[in-house]
N, C-alpha and C positions, 0 to 999 in steps of 0.2 A: 401158619401150619397148614400143610397140604392135606387134601382128602382124596381117597381113592374112590373112583366112580366107575360104573359100567356104562359105556357109551357106544352108540352105533356110529361107525365110521365107514367111509369108502375111500379107496385109494386109486380107483380108476372109474371112468364113466362107463355105464352099461346098464344091464337089467337088474332085477332085484337081487340076484346072487352076488353082486359086488358089495352088498351091505354086510358088515361084520360087527359082532358085539365084542368090544375090547375093554380092558381095564385102562383107565387114564388117571392121571394125577391132576387134581384141580387145586390151584392155590387158594389161600384164604381170600375172602372178598376184599377187593381194594376199594378206594373211594368211589362211592356211587354204585357199588355192585351188591348183588343179592345172591346168595346160594339157595337154590330151590330144590326141594325133594319132590320129584315128579311122581304123581299118582296115576295119571293117565295121559296119553297123547293121542292126537287125531291126525290123520293123513289128509293132505291136500294135493290136488293135481300138480301144483307148482313143484312139490318135492319130488314127484316122479320125473318131471321134466328136468329138474336140477340134477338128479342122479344120473340121467341119461344124456346130459349135455345140451338139452333143448330149451333151457330157461333163458331169461333175458340177460343174466350174467352167469359166468362160469364158476364152478367150484374151485377152491384152492386145494390142489392135490400135491402129494398124497395126504391122507388123513383128514379129509373133509367131514364135517358134521352135516346134519340135515334136520329139518323139522321146524315148523313155525309155531305149532299150537300144542299147548300142554296145560294141564291143571295140576296144582301141587300145593305144597306148604313151605313157607319160608323157614329155612334151617338156620341161617346166619346172615347178618347184614354187615356191610363194610362202613368205614367212616363216612359221615355226612349223609347217610341214608335216613330220611325222616318219614317217608310215606309208608314204610312197612317195618314190621318187627317180627322176630322169631315166633312161629306159631300161626302167623296170618295165612289165610287161604287165598291163593292168587291164580290168575291166568296169565299166560304170556300174550303180549299184545301184537305179535306177528309183525313187528317193525324192525327186526334185526337182520343182520347179514347171516346167511345160513351156514357158511363154512365155519365161522368163528363161534356162533352162538346157537347152532341147531339144537333142538330140545329132545332129540331121541336119546334118552339116557335116564338113569335113576337119580342122578344129581346133575344140575346144570347151573352154571354161573352166568347170571344175566345182569345187564344194566338195569338200574332202578326204573328208567324210562321205558323199559320193555315189558313192564308188568302192570296189571290192573287187578283190583280186588275181585275175588270170585263172588258171583251173586249169592246172596244169602239162601241157605237151605238147599243148595244144588249139589248133587253128588258128583264125584270126580269124573265119571264117564260122561255124564250129561254136560258137565262144565267144559270138558275138553272139546266137545263137539260144537260149541256155540260161537266162539269169538270170530273166526275168520269168515264163516258163511254169513252170519247175520250182520256183522259190521260192513262186509262188502255190499250186501244187498241194500242195507240201510244207507250207506254212504253214497252208492251209485244212484239209487232210485229216489231217495228222499232228499238228501243233502244237495247232491249235484244236479239232479234232473227235476226236482220239485214235483214229484208224483202227487196227483190229486184224486179225490174220490170220483169214481166214474170213469177214470182213465182205463183204457184197455192196454195191458202190458204184455207184449210178446216176449216170452222167456225161452231162449234156446238152451238146449242141454238141461232140460227140466228135471232129470233124475239125479243130477250132481248135487253136491252139498250146497253150493250157492243157489242152484236152481230150486231145490226144495225150500230153502230159506226164503228166497225171493217170492215164492207163492204166498207164504205166510206174511211177509212184509207188505206185499200188495194188498192182501185181504185186510190187514190191520189198518191200512189207509183208506179202505173202501174202494180200492181199484179192482179191476177184473183181470185175473191172471190167465193168459192163454199160453200154454207151454208146448214145446216140441220134444219128442223123443224119437229115437231111430226105429224102434220095433214095437209091435203091438203088445208085446209081453208086459210092458210097463204102463200101458194106458190106464188100466183100472186103478193101479196103485197111485198114480199121480192124481186121478180124480178123487180118490179117497183122502189124499193129502190136502185137497182144497183147490186144485186147478178147476177153473170154470170150464175150460175146453182143453182137449189134448189133441195135437196134430202129430200123426205118425209119419215122419219124413221119408221113410222107406217106401211108403205106399200112397202118400198124399202130398199134394203140392202145397208147401207151406205158405207161399205168397197168396195163392188163390183161396186157400182155406181161411187165412187171416182176414182177407177182404170179405169173404162170405159171412164169417162169424161176426163181423163188425158192421154188417149192413152196407158193405161197399166202401166204408170210410177208411179202414186201416186202423192200426194201433197208434195210440198217442205216444207210446214208448216202446222201444225194443231193447232188451237186455241180452247181449250176445256174448257167448263164451267161445265161439268158434273162430271168427276172424277170417282171414284169407279173402278169396274172391267172393265167398258167400256173403260177407258183410255188405258188399256193394249191392247184391241182389235184394237184401233186406230193405233197402230204400223203398222198394215197391210195396212193402207191407205196412209202411207208416202213413199216417195222415199227412196232409200238407202242413208244413211247419212243425212236424213231429220231432221226436228226439231219438237218436240211435246211440246206444252206449256199447262200446267194445271194452270188455274187462278181461277177456281171456284170448288165448290163441292156440286152441286145440289143433287148428290147421296152421302149420308152421310157416306157410307161405306169407309174403307181405300182405297186409290188410289193404284191400282196395276200397276206395270211397265211392258212395253212390252219387248220382248226378241229379237226384230229384230235389231241386231247390224250390222253395226255401226248406231247409232241414238243418237241425242242430245235431252235430256229431261230437260225441264226447269219448275220449280215450281215458278210461278210469283205472287208476292204480290206487289200491287201498292205503298205500303209505301216505297219500294226501290226507286221509282222516287220522290214521294211527300215528303219524309222525309228530303230532302236536299234543300237548297235555290237554288242551281244551277239546280237541277232536276225540281223544280217548275217553274223556269224561262224558261227552255226549253219547258216544257209542255204548259205553258201559251202562249209562242210565237207560238208554233205549232197550238194550238187551235185558237188563235186570227187570225193568218194568214189564216187558213182554212175557218173560218167564213167569213173573209173579201173577199177572192177570190171565195167563193161559193162552194168549194169542200167539205166542211163539213156543213151539214144541219141537226141539231138534229131532231130526230123523236119523237114527243110528242104524246103519245097514248091518254091521257085524262088529262084535267085540272079540279081540284076540287077547290071550293072556301071556305076558312075559315078553321081554325085549327080543328073545330068540324067535318070536313069531313075526318079526318085522319084515322078513323076506316074503312070507306068506301073505301078509297084509298088503305089501306092495304088488304082489301078483294079482290080488283081487282088484286093486286100483287099476292096474294095467288092463284087466279084462273088460272093464266097463260093464260088468254084470250086476253091479250093486246099485242101490238107490239110497242116497243120503251119505252119511259120514262113516268112515272106517276108523275104529278106535282100538288102540292097544293099551291094555291095563298093565301098568308097571308094578 
């Protein structure tokens, strides 16, 4: 038996105004599928890129869905589903194809493998804001790069969702977060969130400042959200035999590699972690334990109410005026 849902769709690539709220029919969950009633969803930069045609794969048009990250409750399960039951509180694991399974809606049909349990005692708005940012920062810095206590970690795009999460992930490991932001307006906010040092890239030389702040050595790790030719320049900010991690491409030009050898360069995609059951289990435990002991506290920039606010939420994302996550309460 089918169910009527309210779903955000787009039929052409473009700005926030291409997003529309429409009634759709969802079939009953099939084998391995779960119907989830969405309580809150969070925006990610990837979704703005997907909407505008700048993501690493293109939407299926017309009628593409969008959205990686949501918190909700299981409404119904299909045959063969054993990990979840109706009434369970869940998060989406952001390992799905956006056109087919995007979570912008009040009801979404998800593969069982695209869900994880919601951390105990966490409200929907907070829960919607945790998975992508913390699993990315944890997966890149801890699992892939082996961050250690005392490491200086240069985090570009420090006011983004992943940037603010990476500050806390670094602090939790005993590392020293050094973050960049474009304007002076966000410096104090980032210091308040736990950054050891903040470099304002519009007025300060990021490479020189990183060297100065590390006593001339450079950072043991660089976590970069920008890419392009900028990534090559970051080689000068790292210690000899340091690690550079490119996880984003806010600059849509090809990523250029530095020539400061020896140097480890990692191209990080979070599907490496969330694509396996064991990876999802490790990330869920890390996030749940961090929320429980207070070392991880998601930064929510603004909460919008209702699916009709999705365009306004995307406009805020495009403006880069926010710090942390943008959440829409459904």
